[in-house]
C-alpha positions as CSV (number, residue, x, y, z in Angstrom):
1,M,-9.9,-3.5,17.8
2,A,-7.5,-5.1,20.1
3,T,-6.2,-8.7,19.6
4,T,-5.6,-11.0,22.7
5,I,-5.8,-14.3,21.1
6,T,-2.7,-16.3,20.5
7,L,-2.3,-19.1,18.0
8,A,-1.8,-21.4,20.9
9,D,-5.5,-20.6,22.3
10,V,-7.1,-21.7,18.5
11,V,-4.8,-24.7,18.9
12,R,-6.0,-25.2,22.3
13,S,-9.6,-25.3,21.0
14,A,-8.9,-27.3,18.1
15,R,-7.4,-30.1,20.4
16,A,-11.2,-30.6,22.3
17,Y,-12.0,-32.6,18.9
18,P,-10.5,-36.4,18.9
19,E,-10.2,-36.5,15.1
20,L,-7.6,-33.7,15.3
21,N,-5.5,-35.1,17.9
22,P,-3.3,-37.4,15.8
23,I,-2.3,-34.1,14.2
24,L,-2.2,-31.7,17.2
25,G,-0.9,-33.8,19.9
26,T,-2.8,-35.3,22.8
27,S,-0.3,-34.3,25.7
28,G,1.0,-30.7,24.7
29,F,1.3,-29.6,21.0
30,T,4.4,-29.1,18.8
31,S,4.4,-25.9,16.4
32,E,3.9,-28.1,13.4
33,P,1.7,-28.4,11.5
34,A,-0.3,-25.7,13.4
35,V,2.2,-22.9,12.6
36,T,1.5,-23.7,9.1
37,I,-1.9,-24.2,9.1
38,G,-2.3,-21.1,10.9
39,N,-0.4,-19.0,8.3
40,D,-2.4,-21.0,5.3
41,V,-5.8,-19.5,7.3
42,M,-4.2,-15.7,7.7
43,Q,-3.3,-15.6,4.3
44,R,-6.8,-16.4,3.1
45,I,-8.4,-13.8,5.6
46,L,-6.3,-11.2,4.2
47,A,-6.5,-12.2,0.5
48,Q,-6.6,-9.8,-2.0
49,G,-10.3,-8.4,-2.7
50,M,-11.1,-8.6,1.3
51,D,-10.6,-5.1,2.5
52,W,-10.9,-5.4,6.2
53,K,-11.1,-2.2,8.2
54,F,-8.9,-3.6,10.7
55,N,-6.5,-4.4,8.3
56,R,-6.2,-0.7,6.9
57,Q,-3.2,1.4,7.0
58,F,-2.2,5.0,5.9
59,V,1.0,5.5,3.9
60,K,3.3,8.4,5.3
61,P,2.0,11.4,3.4
62,F,4.5,13.0,0.8
63,L,4.7,16.3,-1.4
64,T,4.6,16.2,-5.1
65,N,7.2,17.5,-7.1
66,A,7.0,18.6,-10.6
67,L,7.4,16.2,-13.4
68,Q,8.3,13.4,-10.6
69,Q,5.8,10.3,-11.1
70,D,7.2,8.0,-8.4
71,Y,7.8,8.7,-4.7
72,I,10.2,6.4,-2.7
73,I,8.5,5.6,0.5
74,T,11.0,4.5,3.2
75,A,8.0,2.9,5.4
76,P,6.0,0.7,5.0
77,L,7.3,-2.4,4.1
78,D,4.2,-4.3,4.8
79,L,1.8,-2.7,2.0
80,A,-0.1,-5.5,0.1
81,W,-2.5,-3.3,-2.0
82,I,-3.8,0.1,-2.3
83,E,-7.2,0.9,-1.5
84,Q,-7.6,4.7,-2.2
85,G,-5.9,7.9,-1.9
86,V,-6.5,11.6,-1.5
87,R,-4.6,15.0,-2.7
88,V,-4.9,17.9,-0.5
89,D,-4.0,21.3,-1.7
90,I,-1.3,21.6,1.2
91,N,-0.5,25.5,0.7
92,N,-3.8,26.7,0.1
93,S,-4.9,29.2,3.0
94,V,-8.5,28.5,3.3
95,T,-10.1,26.3,5.7
96,P,-10.7,23.4,5.1
97,K,-7.9,22.8,2.5
98,P,-9.3,21.5,-0.9
99,V,-9.1,17.5,-1.1
100,F,-9.5,15.7,-4.1
101,G,-9.9,11.7,-4.4
102,L,-7.1,9.4,-5.9
103,E,-8.5,6.5,-7.7
104,A,-6.2,3.0,-7.1
105,Q,-4.8,1.3,-9.9
106,R,-3.0,-2.0,-10.1
107,D,-0.9,-0.8,-13.1
108,L,0.1,2.4,-13.7
109,G,2.6,3.1,-16.7
110,R,5.2,5.9,-17.1
111,T,3.5,8.9,-18.9
112,S,4.6,12.3,-20.0
113,Y,1.3,13.8,-19.8
114,Q,1.0,16.9,-17.2
115,A,-2.1,17.3,-14.9
116,N,-3.3,17.1,-11.2
117,P,-2.7,13.5,-10.5
118,F,-6.0,11.4,-10.1
119,H,-4.7,8.1,-10.4
120,I,-2.4,6.2,-7.6
121,G,-0.6,2.7,-7.4
122,W,2.6,1.3,-6.2
123,I,5.4,-0.3,-7.6
124,P,8.6,-1.9,-6.2
125,V,11.6,0.9,-5.7
126,S,13.5,-1.3,-8.3
127,Q,11.1,-0.3,-11.2
128,C,11.3,3.5,-10.4
129,T,11.8,6.0,-12.3
130,F,15.1,7.9,-11.1
131,G,16.2,11.2,-11.8
132,S,19.9,12.6,-12.2
133,W,22.1,14.3,-9.5
134,V,22.6,18.0,-10.4
135,A,25.2,20.2,-8.6
136,S,24.7,23.1,-6.9
137,T,20.8,22.8,-7.0
138,S,17.9,23.5,-4.6
139,Y,15.8,20.6,-3.4
140,P,13.2,22.1,-1.6
141,T,10.1,20.5,0.0
142,G,7.1,22.5,-1.6
143,L,5.7,23.5,1.6
144,G,4.8,26.9,1.7
145,A,5.4,27.3,-2.0
146,P,2.3,28.7,-4.2
147,Q,3.4,26.3,-7.3
148,T,5.7,23.5,-7.2
149,P,9.2,24.6,-7.8
150,Q,11.7,23.8,-10.6
151,T,13.6,20.9,-9.1
152,P,15.1,17.7,-10.4
153,I,13.6,14.3,-9.3
154,Q,14.8,13.8,-6.1
155,Q,15.9,10.3,-6.2
156,F,18.7,9.0,-8.3
157,I,21.2,5.9,-8.4
158,D,24.7,6.7,-7.4
159,S,27.7,5.2,-9.5
160,N,28.0,2.3,-7.1
161,G,24.4,1.2,-7.7
162,N,22.7,2.1,-4.6
163,F,19.0,3.9,-4.4
164,L,19.1,7.3,-3.0
165,V,16.2,9.3,-2.0
166,V,16.1,13.1,-0.1
167,T,15.2,13.0,3.4
168,S,16.5,16.6,4.5
169,Y,16.2,19.3,1.9
170,G,18.7,22.1,0.8
171,T,21.1,22.9,-1.8
172,S,23.3,20.1,-3.2
173,G,26.9,20.4,-3.4
174,T,29.5,20.1,-6.2
175,V,30.4,16.5,-6.1
176,Q,28.0,13.8,-6.6
177,P,27.6,11.8,-3.4
178,V,28.5,7.8,-3.6
179,L,28.4,5.3,-0.8
180,P,29.8,1.7,-0.9
181,A,28.3,-0.7,-2.9
182,K,25.3,-2.6,-1.2
183,S,25.2,-0.2,1.4
184,P,22.4,-1.0,3.7
185,A,19.2,0.7,3.7
186,G,18.8,3.6,6.0
187,T,22.7,4.7,5.6
188,T,22.8,8.5,4.8
189,I,25.1,10.5,3.1
190,V,25.4,14.4,3.4
191,D,25.7,16.2,0.3
192,N,26.0,20.2,1.4
193,G,22.6,20.9,2.8
194,V,21.0,17.8,1.4
195,T,20.7,14.4,3.0
196,W,20.8,11.3,0.6
197,T,19.3,8.1,2.3
198,V,19.8,4.5,0.6
199,V,16.4,2.6,0.3
200,D,16.0,-1.0,-0.1
201,P,15.5,-2.0,-4.0
202,D,12.8,-4.4,-2.8
203,A,11.1,-1.7,-1.0
204,V,7.8,0.4,-2.1
205,A,7.2,3.6,-4.3
206,I,4.3,5.2,-4.7
207,R,3.4,6.2,-8.2
208,V,0.9,8.9,-9.5
209,S,-0.6,9.8,-12.8
210,P,-0.6,12.1,-14.6
211,L,2.9,14.0,-13.7
212,P,2.4,16.8,-11.3
213,A,2.7,19.6,-13.6
214,T,5.5,22.1,-14.3
215,S,4.8,25.2,-12.0
216,G,1.6,23.2,-10.9
217,I,0.0,22.8,-7.1
218,V,2.3,21.0,-4.8
219,W,0.0,17.9,-3.4
220,Q,0.3,16.3,-0.2
221,V,-0.6,12.8,-1.1
222,Y,-2.5,10.2,1.6
223,A,-2.8,6.8,0.2
224,V,-4.7,3.9,2.1
225,Y,-3.6,0.6,2.1
226,Q,-4.1,-3.0,3.1
227,K,-1.5,-4.6,4.9
228,K,0.2,-8.0,4.1
229,P,-0.5,-11.0,6.3
230,P,2.0,-11.5,9.1
231,I,3.9,-14.6,9.3
232,F,3.2,-16.8,12.3
233,K,7.0,-17.9,14.1
234,T,5.6,-19.6,17.0
235,L,2.4,-20.9,18.6
236,Q,2.6,-17.8,21.1
237,D,2.3,-15.2,18.3
238,L,-1.0,-13.0,18.6
239,I,-3.4,-13.6,15.4
240,T,-2.8,-9.7,14.9
241,P,-4.5,-8.0,13.1
242,I,-7.5,-10.3,13.3
243,P,-9.3,-8.3,16.6
244,D,-11.0,-10.8,19.2
245,E,-14.4,-10.2,17.9
246,Y,-13.4,-11.8,14.4
247,S,-11.7,-14.5,16.1
248,Y,-14.4,-16.9,15.1
249,L,-13.3,-16.7,11.7
250,F,-9.8,-17.8,12.3
251,R,-10.9,-20.8,14.8
252,Q,-13.3,-21.8,12.3
253,G,-10.3,-21.7,9.2
254,F,-8.0,-23.4,11.3
255,M,-10.6,-26.2,12.0
256,A,-11.2,-26.8,8.1
257,F,-7.6,-26.7,7.2
258,A,-6.7,-28.8,10.3
259,Y,-9.4,-31.5,9.0
260,M,-7.6,-31.1,5.6
261,H,-4.5,-32.3,7.2
262,A,-6.0,-35.1,9.0
263,G,-7.9,-36.4,5.9
264,S,-11.3,-36.1,7.4
265,R,-14.2,-36.9,5.4
266,G,-15.9,-33.7,6.8
267,A,-13.0,-31.7,5.9
268,E,-14.6,-30.3,2.6
269,K,-17.9,-29.4,4.4
270,S,-16.0,-27.6,7.1
271,Y,-13.9,-25.4,4.4
272,A,-17.3,-24.6,2.5
273,M,-19.1,-23.4,5.8
274,W,-15.8,-21.5,6.7
275,E,-16.0,-19.7,3.0
276,E,-19.6,-19.0,3.6
277,A,-18.7,-17.4,7.1
278,L,-16.3,-15.1,5.5
279,M,-18.4,-13.9,2.9
280,T,-21.3,-13.2,5.5
281,A,-18.8,-11.3,7.5
282,L,-17.6,-9.3,4.6
283,R,-21.3,-8.7,3.4
284,A,-22.2,-7.1,6.6
285,A,-20.0,-4.1,5.2
286,D,-23.1,-3.7,2.7
287,R,-25.0,-2.1,5.2
288,E,-22.6,1.0,4.6
289,R,-23.4,3.1,1.6
290,E,-20.5,3.2,-1.0
291,G,-19.1,6.4,-2.3
292,A,-19.1,5.1,-5.8
293,T,-20.1,7.1,-8.4
294,F,-21.1,6.6,-12.4
295,Y,-20.1,9.3,-15.2
296,P,-20.8,9.2,-18.9
297,S,-18.0,8.5,-20.9
298,E,-19.3,10.3,-24.0
299,S,-22.5,12.1,-24.9
300,L,-25.4,10.2,-26.5
301,I,-24.4,11.1,-30.1
302,G,-21.1,10.0,-29.6
303,G,-17.7,11.6,-29.8
304,G,-16.4,12.9,-26.3
305,P,-13.2,14.6,-25.1
306,Y,-10.9,11.8,-25.4
307,K,-9.2,13.1,-28.7
308,Y,-8.2,16.1,-26.3
309,G,-6.1,13.6,-24.2
310,M,-7.8,12.3,-21.5
311,P,-11.2,10.1,-21.3
312,V,-13.9,11.3,-19.4
313,G,-14.6,8.8,-16.6
314,P,-14.6,7.9,-12.6
315,A,-11.0,9.4,-12.5
316,W,-11.3,12.1,-14.8
317,P,-14.8,13.4,-14.6
318,F,-13.8,16.8,-16.3
319,D,-14.1,18.2,-19.9
320,Y,-11.0,18.8,-21.9
321,W,-10.3,22.1,-20.1
322,G,-9.7,19.8,-17.1
323,Q,-12.5,21.8,-15.5
């Protein structure tokens, strides 16, 4: 789904309408207000709730660690919201390896409940739960281990306030690593056999719930997300990620916003027609069957397993034994 159309191409089409010439220019065109209009249109098309497949991306997979709820992801930085996820029993020898779904949640609080994770969300790194550095201790990957190794949380804040995460596994030294205050993201420090990397406080961390259990399975987690809308800087920028086959939506939205900037009496009608076109394009996905499933939350005579710790629902369709 390639993109070959630039913002300048869209402006050139809009200039064919005399009513828009006062704001777009009759001979050549300047970057404003065209760039601002383009950004407004892009923000609206990629607004939360519009889960376009062409704007979908995967978070780099990571391995769970016993009793660690938050996992700092050094990339991506363009995550807007998580659609869904899966966890894979990565050390299982069967083919194919067991895969289980993860239900995306907007807000996941801290928990002390231990079980196989079934919820996934994201938070800024600055809101993560951090551990404490431990001397002469193994920080393993978990690959090849039948059960999650006993290990500290693999991220901590050094004495100068830098957020550090393990990026090369091994055994820590005897002196806590520390970097100069406000070290830039990507700065590394070697701690005997462990390498720690500084991360941006405004970067992204993935939170799972419940806590991966002590001596539980090592899960490899994959998350699917929608990317943030890009920001146009010049008219030569491509309208990425919108592919050419959906460029009509961008062009129509640009016209609607341009009419509003021009104070046109037809602006309201133009915008309404564009909104209808957006909804029509989204409803086209209704031809594909959804994978949602209903689960009863309790029996017909009331009760249910909630009193045992977890309510039965789409994300936890098990009895109180976790089966």
